[in-house]
C-alpha angles and dihedrals in degrees: 000000000000120000120240090247097062091045092050094047091051092045090049091050091050091046087061089043091237125150121225092263092056092052090048092051094046092047097042094237131117120271088236088061092055092046093049093047094048088049090059097257116136119252128181119285092241091061092049090050091051092050091047092048092049091052092047091049087057097052107275116136117200110212112208125222112268143163127232128175091351093308119122108219115200122223121268147156139266132185120224115238088239092058117111112208117200114267115249112261116245114246118231113259115260090219117107114241113261116240120232113245112258123230109237091207 
């Protein structure tokens, strides 16, 4: 079973619309480290701290688990209003290109 940390890191990355390679570059860790961590495989605490810090620098807020009025609130994420998630990439059109008419001269 995945830990909350790897789920939150992946969700934060997706909130910013980053791929794993972008998170690795921003955090200064290898892309294999990000892939292993998001797959539920343990990585060193320093790498997790770097990934978390990179996401926080880019506007992600990690909300810790807390209790209020007898309710147990699970951890979650928020995105600062100043954050600038990547724009979704446009997908290539599925239409085949139209050929220009040829002049039978």
